[in-house]
Structure formats: C-alpha cells, structure tokens
C-alpha positions, 0 to 999 in steps of 0.5 A: 588425320583427326577430322576423318574420325570425328563426326559432326552433329549430323553424324558425318565425318568432320571436314578439315575446316569444321575440325579447325573451327571447333578445336583450333585457334584460327586467325585471319592473317590477311593472307589466309587463315592460319591455325595457331594452337588448340582449344577444347582439348578436353572435349577432343581427347574424349572424342578421339579416345575410342579410336586412339590408343596411347601407351606411356613408356612408364605403363609398358616398361614400369621399371624404367627410371624417371626422365626429367627435362631441364633448361640449360642457359649458357652465355653466348653472343647470338648474331643479329638477324640481318633482315630487320623486318623478318626479325620483327615478324619472328618476335611478334609471332613468338610473343603471341605463341603463334607456333605455325608462323614461328616455324615458317619464319624460322625456316627462312632463317635456316642459316641463322639457326646454324649460326646460333648453334655455333655460338653456343658451342663454347658455353655448352662445352665449358659446362660439359668439360667441367662436369666430365672432369669432376666426375659429375657424369661419366658419359653424355649424349649431345643432340644437334641439327646442323653438321657443322655444329656437330663437327665443332662439338666433336673437335672441342670434346675430342679429348674425351673420345667422341662418336658421331652419327649424322645423315652421312654416316653409313649403316656399318659405321652407325653400328660401330659408333653405338657399340663403342659408346655403349662400352665402359669408359671411353668414348665418353661423348656421343653426338647425334643429328636428331633426324639421323640418330633420333630413332632406333638406337640404344644409348643407355651407357649415358643418362645425361643428354643435352640438346644444343639445337632442337627439331621443330617437332616436339616428337622428334626431340622426345624420340631422340631423348628416349635413346637413353631412356630404354630397357637397360637404363638403371639411372634417372635420365636428365635431358637439358636444353641449352639456349643462349640466355637473354636472346631470341634463342631463349624465346624459341626454346620457350615456344617449343616447350609450350608446343610440346606441353599443348600436345602432351595435354591433348593425349594425357589423361585428365586429372581426377576432380 
C-alpha cells in the first residue's frame, strides 16, 4: 500500500518498482527480481509520517507493565530435511537474511516444520513442568501453529489442567476456554493456535508465554503475545521463543527476529541526536 502515498520527484504516485528500487534491497535471482529487506528506512519513515498514524500500547495504555521477549533454547533432535538441494537453498537464504526466499522455501517444508515442532515438545515440557512445579509461574500460555503439536503439548501437560483453542474450536467453546483459564488456579495451561487464538482474546491470568512455533508474520506473533499484555495485566509479561539449539530451527528463529526488528525500525521514532 505504501507506493500509493509516496510521490516521486515529479509529484506523481510512485509505482511498485520505483518504490522497490528506492526503499528495498532488490536482487536478480536469475528467475526474476526479488525483494530482500529494506533500505533508506529513515527517509521512508519521514515520508509516510503524514499519512501513517501509529500508537504504541505504552502510549495509549500507560499503566501496562513491561513486555519482554527472550530466547528459550531447548535440547531437541531435529530431523534432517529429506531434500538435500532444498536444504542447501534454505541454508543459503538464511545466511543471506533473504526473508522472502526463506518464507517461500519454508512453505515447501510445511510437514518438516511440523516435525520440528513435535521434536521440541519434550524439551519445552521439561522446562515448563519444572517451573510450574516449583512455583516459578502460576499459569502459562503456549503458542503453536500445527494442531498435532498442540495436541502433544496438551497431553504432556494434562496434569496441570489445559485449555486449547484451534481453528476447529467453536465460538462457544472458545468463550468457555478463556473464562476457565482466567479463573484462579486450575487450569494452569492455555495452548493457542496462532491464527485461531492470536486476536480478540484476553489471557491476563498469565504473564508467562512460550512460542513453540511461530508465524512467518512478526505481526501475527506480536498480536498473539499481546493476549496477555492487555488491560488488567498487573505483572511484567515474559515471552519466550523456543528453538532447537544448534539446529536450522535456531537459524529460522533468528531470521524471524531480524525481520521483526526491521519492521520495528521502520515505524519507530528515530533516536534524538
């Protein structure tokens, strides 16, 4: 949508490729032009400022406590990608921070991402059980993408009481799940599918969250995390991103973090000199 509100040096609305050449890193892949990240973000921020209004949660809801993001490396044996050529292309794209290409290749690895999510279940559950048992946290919200990953976590943590919401959950069951979780004590665990539960819910009974899988859209992840960071929250919210340490899963988590940081820099106010 940006090219429609950006004028070129002749005062005309900038077309897509004019915008891309000026503000995007464009590379020729041999099969066409691909956008790989942004450039001149300070200039672009100033040019869109008159037509783009952004308000941070902290500016509108000044009494909300802090929300912090942390890494959670876990021990997990991640399966090898069957297609060696595809694996090589993914590694190359990750090394070059070519997010568009990473996302495209990852889409071809949908079943592989599910297997990686399943591989992390034991490691994440071990951490969460220890924290739930020793009182380090009273409740926790877990975010995932695949339904069978959610099912495995629900089974492994059943002793603590679990509520889940996926795309198959009815509106009435959604309401009951949230109401139950918001009550004191049991249930202590809420597991949500990012697309199905990442907006519109209030989960302020917890201030601890863990992403065992992420969306390729940083905004989807941010919106999901904010289910705990809403009016009524009185404690700092900690959001941890679990990844299989030393694996390609860690590389993908890093790429998503850098993608989110680039988007954040575009809309953040520049620091005073």
